[in-house]
MIZAPA-539172 format. One record per residue (C-alpha): residue number from 1; residue in three letters; x, y, z. Coordinates in nm, 2 decimals. Layout:
% residues N
(pt NUM,"ala",(X,Y,Z))
...
***
This chain:
% residues 239
(pt 1,"unk",(8.62,7.31,8.51))
(pt 2,"unk",(8.58,7.05,8.18))
(pt 3,"unk",(8.87,6.96,8.01))
(pt 4,"unk",(8.82,7.02,7.62))
(pt 5,"unk",(9.10,6.97,7.38))
(pt 6,"unk",(9.07,7.06,6.99))
(pt 7,"unk",(9.24,6.79,6.75))
(pt 8,"unk",(9.31,7.04,6.44))
(pt 9,"unk",(9.40,6.85,6.15))
(pt 10,"unk",(9.47,6.47,6.15))
(pt 11,"unk",(9.44,6.31,5.76))
(pt 12,"unk",(9.07,6.50,5.74))
(pt 13,"unk",(8.94,6.61,5.39))
(pt 14,"unk",(8.78,6.95,5.47))
(pt 15,"unk",(8.84,7.28,5.30))
(pt 16,"unk",(8.98,7.43,5.63))
(pt 17,"unk",(9.22,7.16,5.77))
(pt 18,"unk",(9.52,7.37,5.87))
(pt 19,"unk",(9.87,7.16,5.74))
(pt 20,"unk",(10.14,7.49,5.70))
(pt 21,"unk",(10.28,7.54,6.03))
(pt 22,"unk",(10.13,7.91,5.98))
(pt 23,"unk",(9.79,7.80,5.93))
(pt 24,"unk",(9.82,7.55,6.20))
(pt 25,"unk",(9.91,7.77,6.47))
(pt 26,"unk",(9.67,8.03,6.35))
(pt 27,"unk",(9.42,7.73,6.40))
(pt 28,"unk",(9.55,7.69,6.80))
(pt 29,"unk",(9.48,8.05,6.87))
(pt 30,"unk",(9.11,8.08,6.73))
(pt 31,"unk",(9.10,7.75,6.92))
(pt 32,"unk",(9.19,7.89,7.23))
(pt 33,"unk",(9.03,8.22,7.20))
(pt 34,"unk",(8.75,8.00,7.17))
(pt 35,"unk",(8.82,7.85,7.51))
(pt 36,"unk",(9.02,7.51,7.42))
(pt 37,"unk",(9.24,7.46,7.70))
(pt 38,"unk",(9.50,7.21,7.51))
(pt 39,"unk",(9.60,7.12,7.09))
(pt 40,"unk",(9.60,6.79,6.95))
(pt 41,"unk",(9.77,6.84,6.60))
(pt 42,"unk",(9.96,6.60,6.32))
(pt 43,"unk",(10.24,6.77,6.11))
(pt 44,"unk",(10.30,6.80,5.73))
(pt 45,"unk",(10.59,6.80,5.49))
(pt 46,"unk",(10.63,7.01,5.15))
(pt 47,"unk",(10.43,6.80,5.00))
(pt 48,"unk",(10.12,6.82,5.23))
(pt 49,"unk",(10.14,6.47,5.38))
(pt 50,"unk",(10.17,6.39,5.74))
(pt 51,"unk",(10.48,6.33,5.91))
(pt 52,"unk",(10.68,6.22,6.19))
(pt 53,"unk",(11.00,6.42,6.02))
(pt 54,"unk",(11.15,6.63,6.35))
(pt 55,"unk",(11.25,6.97,6.14))
(pt 56,"unk",(10.87,6.95,6.02))
(pt 57,"unk",(10.70,6.87,6.39))
(pt 58,"unk",(10.94,7.16,6.48))
(pt 59,"unk",(10.84,7.40,6.27))
(pt 60,"unk",(10.45,7.37,6.37))
(pt 61,"unk",(10.59,7.35,6.74))
(pt 62,"unk",(10.75,7.64,6.71))
(pt 63,"unk",(10.49,7.87,6.52))
(pt 64,"unk",(10.18,7.72,6.78))
(pt 65,"unk",(10.43,7.88,7.04))
(pt 66,"unk",(10.49,8.19,6.92))
(pt 67,"unk",(10.14,8.26,6.88))
(pt 68,"unk",(10.02,8.05,7.22))
(pt 69,"unk",(10.28,8.08,7.42))
(pt 70,"unk",(10.14,7.88,7.74))
(pt 71,"unk",(9.95,7.61,7.58))
(pt 72,"unk",(9.93,7.25,7.58))
(pt 73,"unk",(10.06,7.09,7.26))
(pt 74,"unk",(9.98,6.72,7.18))
(pt 75,"unk",(10.24,6.58,6.92))
(pt 76,"unk",(10.09,6.24,6.68))
(pt 77,"unk",(10.30,5.94,6.71))
(pt 78,"unk",(10.04,5.74,6.49))
(pt 79,"unk",(10.15,5.41,6.32))
(pt 80,"unk",(9.89,5.56,6.04))
(pt 81,"unk",(10.24,5.83,5.97))
(pt 82,"unk",(10.49,5.54,5.98))
(pt 83,"unk",(10.37,5.19,6.04))
(pt 84,"unk",(10.71,5.02,6.13))
(pt 85,"unk",(10.78,5.03,6.51))
(pt 86,"unk",(11.10,5.12,6.45))
(pt 87,"unk",(11.13,5.35,6.18))
(pt 88,"unk",(10.88,5.55,6.37))
(pt 89,"unk",(11.13,5.55,6.68))
(pt 90,"unk",(11.41,5.63,6.49))
(pt 91,"unk",(11.19,5.96,6.34))
(pt 92,"unk",(11.13,6.03,6.67))
(pt 93,"unk",(11.44,6.07,6.88))
(pt 94,"unk",(11.51,6.32,6.59))
(pt 95,"unk",(11.29,6.51,6.72))
(pt 96,"unk",(11.52,6.84,6.90))
(pt 97,"unk",(11.17,7.05,6.98))
(pt 98,"unk",(10.94,6.83,7.24))
(pt 99,"unk",(10.60,6.85,7.25))
(pt 100,"unk",(10.45,6.91,7.64))
(pt 101,"unk",(10.24,6.62,7.52))
(pt 102,"unk",(10.19,6.32,7.28))
(pt 103,"unk",(9.92,6.09,7.16))
(pt 104,"unk",(10.05,5.68,7.21))
(pt 105,"unk",(9.76,5.44,7.04))
(pt 106,"unk",(9.75,5.13,7.28))
(pt 107,"unk",(9.70,4.90,7.03))
(pt 108,"unk",(10.01,5.01,6.76))
(pt 109,"unk",(10.31,4.78,6.78))
(pt 110,"unk",(10.64,4.93,6.95))
(pt 111,"unk",(10.45,5.16,7.26))
(pt 112,"unk",(10.65,5.08,7.51))
(pt 113,"unk",(10.96,5.15,7.37))
(pt 114,"unk",(10.82,5.48,7.22))
(pt 115,"unk",(10.65,5.54,7.56))
(pt 116,"unk",(10.97,5.48,7.77))
(pt 117,"unk",(11.19,5.76,7.51))
(pt 118,"unk",(10.94,6.01,7.61))
(pt 119,"unk",(10.90,5.95,7.93))
(pt 120,"unk",(11.32,6.03,8.00))
(pt 121,"unk",(11.23,6.32,7.78))
(pt 122,"unk",(10.96,6.49,8.05))
(pt 123,"unk",(10.68,6.43,7.78))
(pt 124,"unk",(10.38,6.34,7.90))
(pt 125,"unk",(10.18,6.05,7.77))
(pt 126,"unk",(9.80,6.02,7.62))
(pt 127,"unk",(9.67,5.68,7.60))
(pt 128,"unk",(9.50,5.63,7.27))
(pt 129,"unk",(9.25,5.40,7.28))
(pt 130,"unk",(9.03,5.35,7.01))
(pt 131,"unk",(8.91,5.03,7.08))
(pt 132,"unk",(8.78,4.77,7.36))
(pt 133,"unk",(9.09,4.54,7.25))
(pt 134,"unk",(9.32,4.86,7.34))
(pt 135,"unk",(9.15,4.91,7.66))
(pt 136,"unk",(9.23,4.58,7.75))
(pt 137,"unk",(9.56,4.59,7.65))
(pt 138,"unk",(9.61,4.92,7.85))
(pt 139,"unk",(9.52,4.77,8.18))
(pt 140,"unk",(9.74,4.49,8.17))
(pt 141,"unk",(9.98,4.73,8.01))
(pt 142,"unk",(10.33,4.92,8.29))
(pt 143,"unk",(10.22,5.23,8.07))
(pt 144,"unk",(9.87,5.26,8.29))
(pt 145,"unk",(10.06,5.41,8.58))
(pt 146,"unk",(10.28,5.68,8.39))
(pt 147,"unk",(10.04,5.83,8.16))
(pt 148,"unk",(9.84,6.20,8.18))
(pt 149,"unk",(9.56,6.09,8.05))
(pt 150,"unk",(9.34,5.80,7.88))
(pt 151,"unk",(9.16,5.93,7.56))
(pt 152,"unk",(8.87,5.67,7.48))
(pt 153,"unk",(8.88,5.73,7.11))
(pt 154,"unk",(8.55,5.47,6.98))
(pt 155,"unk",(8.63,5.47,6.59))
(pt 156,"unk",(8.29,5.37,6.49))
(pt 157,"unk",(8.08,5.59,6.25))
(pt 158,"unk",(7.73,5.39,6.41))
(pt 159,"unk",(7.65,5.65,6.71))
(pt 160,"unk",(7.53,5.30,6.89))
(pt 161,"unk",(7.83,5.12,6.83))
(pt 162,"unk",(8.02,5.45,6.94))
(pt 163,"unk",(7.86,5.48,7.22))
(pt 164,"unk",(7.79,5.13,7.37))
(pt 165,"unk",(8.22,5.08,7.33))
(pt 166,"unk",(8.29,5.40,7.49))
(pt 167,"unk",(8.09,5.25,7.76))
(pt 168,"unk",(8.28,4.94,7.75))
(pt 169,"unk",(8.61,5.11,7.73))
(pt 170,"unk",(8.50,5.33,8.02))
(pt 171,"unk",(8.40,5.00,8.22))
(pt 172,"unk",(8.73,4.81,8.14))
(pt 173,"unk",(8.97,5.15,8.29))
(pt 174,"unk",(8.75,5.21,8.58))
(pt 175,"unk",(8.71,4.83,8.67))
(pt 176,"unk",(9.08,4.84,8.66))
(pt 177,"unk",(9.11,5.10,8.95))
(pt 178,"unk",(9.29,5.36,8.67))
(pt 179,"unk",(9.13,5.66,8.83))
(pt 180,"unk",(9.33,5.90,8.54))
(pt 181,"unk",(9.13,6.19,8.37))
(pt 182,"unk",(8.93,6.11,8.09))
(pt 183,"unk",(8.89,6.25,7.77))
(pt 184,"unk",(8.63,6.11,7.52))
(pt 185,"unk",(8.55,6.18,7.10))
(pt 186,"unk",(8.41,5.99,6.84))
(pt 187,"unk",(8.46,6.06,6.46))
(pt 188,"unk",(8.20,6.25,6.25))
(pt 189,"unk",(7.82,6.30,6.39))
(pt 190,"unk",(7.92,6.00,6.60))
(pt 191,"unk",(8.18,6.24,6.75))
(pt 192,"unk",(7.88,6.45,6.92))
(pt 193,"unk",(7.72,6.20,7.11))
(pt 194,"unk",(8.01,6.06,7.25))
(pt 195,"unk",(8.10,6.36,7.36))
(pt 196,"unk",(7.76,6.47,7.51))
(pt 197,"unk",(7.79,6.04,7.71))
(pt 198,"unk",(8.13,6.23,7.81))
(pt 199,"unk",(7.98,6.56,7.97))
(pt 200,"unk",(7.71,6.37,8.16))
(pt 201,"unk",(7.93,6.12,8.31))
(pt 202,"unk",(8.16,6.39,8.48))
(pt 203,"unk",(8.45,6.39,8.15))
(pt 204,"unk",(8.67,6.55,7.93))
(pt 205,"unk",(8.60,6.60,7.58))
(pt 206,"unk",(8.79,6.63,7.27))
(pt 207,"unk",(8.65,6.80,6.94))
(pt 208,"unk",(8.78,6.99,6.59))
(pt 209,"unk",(8.83,6.87,6.24))
(pt 210,"unk",(9.02,6.56,6.32))
(pt 211,"unk",(8.74,6.39,6.41))
(pt 212,"unk",(8.46,6.55,6.30))
(pt 213,"unk",(8.35,6.79,6.01))
(pt 214,"unk",(7.96,6.86,6.15))
(pt 215,"unk",(7.86,7.04,6.41))
(pt 216,"unk",(7.57,6.91,6.66))
(pt 217,"unk",(7.29,7.01,6.45))
(pt 218,"unk",(7.45,6.83,6.12))
(pt 219,"unk",(7.53,7.13,5.97))
(pt 220,"unk",(7.88,7.12,5.79))
(pt 221,"unk",(8.12,7.34,5.99))
(pt 222,"unk",(8.34,7.59,5.90))
(pt 223,"unk",(8.71,7.61,6.11))
(pt 224,"unk",(8.82,7.46,6.46))
(pt 225,"unk",(8.72,7.75,6.62))
(pt 226,"unk",(8.33,7.69,6.55))
(pt 227,"unk",(8.40,7.32,6.65))
(pt 228,"unk",(8.56,7.49,6.96))
(pt 229,"unk",(8.26,7.70,7.02))
(pt 230,"unk",(8.00,7.39,6.93))
(pt 231,"unk",(8.17,7.18,7.22))
(pt 232,"unk",(8.14,7.46,7.49))
(pt 233,"unk",(7.80,7.49,7.43))
(pt 234,"unk",(7.74,7.15,7.53))
(pt 235,"unk",(7.99,7.21,7.80))
(pt 236,"unk",(7.75,7.46,7.96))
(pt 237,"unk",(7.45,7.33,7.88))
(pt 238,"unk",(7.58,7.07,8.18))
(pt 239,"unk",(7.64,7.34,8.42))
***
């Protein structure tokens, strides 16, 4: 089985990006019905700003779990939402409703303390590698032995550069003897090229409006479920 995760929102400016708990839960259900095995989400406050506030995160998790009780849910911990590592850790320690998974970007400050807290709480970690430098940090980190999977996430919008960086990050991880499951994605139109490379190499993929707002043919995507359907078209072409 090829693992496919749907990243439903983030800071993407698109009419179909879900932001309220109800909208996010509805999109999660539609993405699961399209085949997604997991969802990655960001919570928003009442002003529709991304937040790590415990109450806002709990409302999102509760809404998803009402509609999709068995769905593994990944929450962001991104420093783009709260750049101060102490403030971020304090906010996250206020979470009373915990996700199944969190994505922790390996290039950010304070990730060891953050990861230790989640591991003590039994929350699985997806190690986010956004650059070659992140990959080098990860293979030298004690976290390498405590993560569920590695996310290869080149942030370059240029397709050729994204593919080169995905290949280099994968090489660094594999050469370090790390055998964790890998899930690959890029950003904007480069996302599909990175997805296709990953599928050819037997890895999982991620799609969704956080990552890409167009279909493989370049036409605008209508919603997350349509992107998941397009991802499974790529998967099935490899079978």
